[in-house]
C-alpha positions as CSV (number, residue, x, y, z in Angstrom):
1,X,21.6,40.3,81.2
2,X,19.2,40.9,78.3
3,X,16.8,38.1,77.4
4,X,15.4,38.0,73.9
5,X,13.0,35.8,72.0
6,X,13.3,36.6,68.3
7,X,10.5,35.5,65.9
8,X,10.0,32.2,67.7
9,X,7.9,29.4,66.1
10,X,7.3,26.2,68.1
11,X,5.0,23.3,67.5
12,X,4.4,19.9,69.0
13,X,3.1,17.3,66.6
14,X,0.4,19.2,64.6
15,X,-0.3,21.9,67.2
16,X,1.5,25.3,66.8
17,X,2.1,26.7,70.3
18,X,4.1,29.8,69.5
19,X,4.0,31.6,66.2
20,X,6.3,34.5,65.4
21,X,6.7,35.4,69.1
22,X,9.2,38.1,70.0
23,X,9.9,39.7,73.4
24,X,12.8,41.5,75.0
25,X,13.3,41.4,78.8
26,X,15.7,43.9,80.2
27,X,18.1,43.1,83.1
28,X,16.2,43.5,86.4
29,X,12.8,43.6,84.8
30,X,9.9,41.5,86.2
31,X,7.5,40.0,83.7
32,X,4.6,37.6,84.1
33,X,3.7,35.5,81.0
34,X,0.0,34.8,81.1
35,X,-2.4,33.0,78.7
36,X,-4.7,30.0,78.3
37,X,-3.6,26.5,79.1
38,X,-1.7,25.1,76.2
39,X,-0.9,28.6,75.0
40,X,2.9,28.4,75.2
41,X,3.7,29.7,78.7
42,X,5.7,26.7,79.9
43,X,7.1,26.3,76.4
44,X,8.7,29.7,76.7
45,X,10.3,28.7,80.1
46,X,11.7,25.5,78.5
47,X,13.1,27.5,75.6
48,X,14.8,29.8,78.1
49,X,16.3,26.8,80.0
50,X,17.4,25.3,76.7
51,X,15.6,22.0,77.4
52,X,13.8,22.4,74.0
53,X,14.7,24.4,70.9
54,X,12.5,26.6,68.7
55,X,11.5,25.2,65.3
56,X,12.5,28.7,63.9
57,X,13.7,31.8,65.5
58,X,16.3,32.5,68.2
59,X,16.4,32.6,72.0
60,X,19.1,34.9,73.4
61,X,19.8,33.9,77.0
62,X,22.5,32.2,79.0
63,X,20.5,29.2,80.4
64,X,23.3,28.8,83.0
65,X,22.2,32.1,84.5
66,X,18.8,30.9,85.4
67,X,17.5,29.7,88.8
68,X,14.2,27.9,88.0
69,X,11.2,26.8,89.9
70,X,9.4,24.2,87.8
71,X,5.7,23.2,87.9
72,X,6.8,20.1,89.7
73,X,9.0,20.6,92.8
74,X,11.9,18.4,91.8
75,X,13.2,18.0,95.4
76,X,15.3,15.2,96.9
77,X,12.5,13.6,98.9
78,X,14.7,11.8,101.4
79,X,16.7,15.0,102.2
80,X,15.6,17.6,104.8
81,X,14.4,21.0,103.6
82,X,17.6,22.5,104.8
83,X,19.7,19.9,102.8
84,X,17.7,20.6,99.7
85,X,18.6,24.3,99.9
86,X,22.3,23.8,100.9
87,X,22.9,21.6,97.9
88,X,22.8,24.6,95.6
89,X,25.0,26.8,97.6
90,X,28.7,26.7,96.5
91,X,30.0,26.7,100.0
92,X,27.1,24.7,101.4
93,X,26.5,27.7,103.7
94,X,23.7,26.7,106.1
95,X,23.0,30.2,107.4
96,X,21.6,31.6,104.1
97,X,19.5,28.4,103.6
98,X,18.3,28.5,107.2
99,X,17.4,32.3,107.0
100,X,15.3,31.7,103.9
101,X,13.6,28.5,105.2
102,X,12.7,30.2,108.5
103,X,10.7,32.7,106.4
104,X,8.9,30.0,104.5
105,X,8.4,27.1,107.0
106,X,7.9,26.6,110.7
107,X,11.2,26.2,112.5
108,X,10.5,22.6,113.5
109,X,10.1,21.6,109.9
110,X,13.4,22.7,108.4
111,X,15.3,19.5,109.4
112,X,12.5,17.0,108.4
113,X,12.6,15.0,105.2
114,X,10.6,16.7,102.5
115,X,8.8,13.4,101.7
116,X,6.8,14.1,104.9
117,X,5.6,17.5,103.7
118,X,2.4,18.6,102.2
119,X,2.3,19.8,98.6
120,X,2.3,23.5,99.7
121,X,5.3,22.9,102.0
122,X,7.3,21.2,99.2
123,X,6.4,24.2,97.0
124,X,7.9,26.6,99.5
125,X,11.1,24.5,99.7
126,X,11.4,24.5,95.9
127,X,11.1,28.3,95.9
128,X,13.6,28.6,98.8
129,X,16.1,26.5,96.8
130,X,15.7,28.7,93.7
131,X,16.3,31.8,95.9
132,X,19.5,30.2,97.4
133,X,20.8,29.4,93.9
134,X,22.3,32.8,93.3
135,X,21.7,33.4,89.6
136,X,20.8,36.7,87.9
137,X,17.5,35.3,86.4
138,X,14.7,33.7,88.5
139,X,12.2,31.7,86.5
140,X,9.0,30.8,88.4
141,X,6.6,28.4,86.6
142,X,3.3,28.5,88.5
143,X,5.1,29.4,91.7
144,X,2.1,29.6,94.0
145,X,0.3,26.4,93.1
146,X,-0.9,24.6,96.2
147,X,-0.7,27.7,98.4
148,X,-3.6,29.4,100.2
149,X,-4.0,33.2,99.8
150,X,-2.3,34.1,103.1
151,X,0.7,31.8,102.3
152,X,1.0,33.2,98.8
153,X,1.4,36.7,100.1
154,X,4.1,35.7,102.6
155,X,6.0,33.7,100.0
156,X,5.7,36.6,97.5
157,X,7.3,38.8,100.2
158,X,10.2,36.4,100.5
159,X,10.6,36.2,96.7
160,X,10.6,40.0,96.4
161,X,13.2,40.4,99.2
162,X,15.6,37.8,97.8
163,X,15.3,38.7,94.1
164,X,15.6,42.5,94.3
165,X,18.4,42.8,91.8
166,X,17.4,39.8,89.6
167,X,15.4,39.5,86.4
168,X,12.2,37.7,87.4
169,X,10.0,35.8,84.9
170,X,6.8,34.4,86.2
171,X,4.6,31.9,84.3
172,X,1.1,32.1,85.8
173,X,-2.6,32.4,85.0
174,X,-3.4,34.7,87.9
175,X,-3.0,38.4,87.6
176,X,-3.0,38.8,91.4
177,X,0.2,36.8,91.5
178,X,1.8,39.1,89.0
179,X,0.8,42.1,91.1
180,X,2.2,40.5,94.3
181,X,5.6,40.2,92.5
182,X,5.4,43.6,90.8
183,X,5.5,42.1,87.3
184,X,4.4,43.5,84.0
185,X,2.0,41.2,82.3
186,X,2.7,39.7,78.9
187,X,-0.5,38.2,77.5
188,X,-0.2,35.2,75.1
189,X,-3.1,34.8,72.8
């Protein structure tokens, strides 16, 4: 599924965030949107998801085809890690969720409520949930925040394995993260 931003203009109050921005992302392509804070990276993600609209221009994408990881984890805190993943599976299949979680967490943690987890553990659950939600586009907004370098690499390996045939869009400020996920860098100025 092709994604296209056509001549996008977006401002908030008096601040122009995107000005005449255009980009095509081919099916199966991996891109990393990079740029300074406040430069429009998360705005592009929100435009894709349809949570905001451009002031001018057009976004061509089926927002229902996107599995997102937001900057904030958006987990059900009282649910276990396993329940957080199973909720996005149409058949509530525990095996796929369990397989992914066993790659991201210690086995003794998958049935604990996520409210007891560290920030990095919650981040891994959020990523696992997005990987379970079987959509053709994976949108990762600052996916590795709160993770140490060793954990980043192991999580990147899981993302790469479970998103082989997907379009992957990463929003990050770290070129190494783009490299770990095999993404072409799109620099916002």
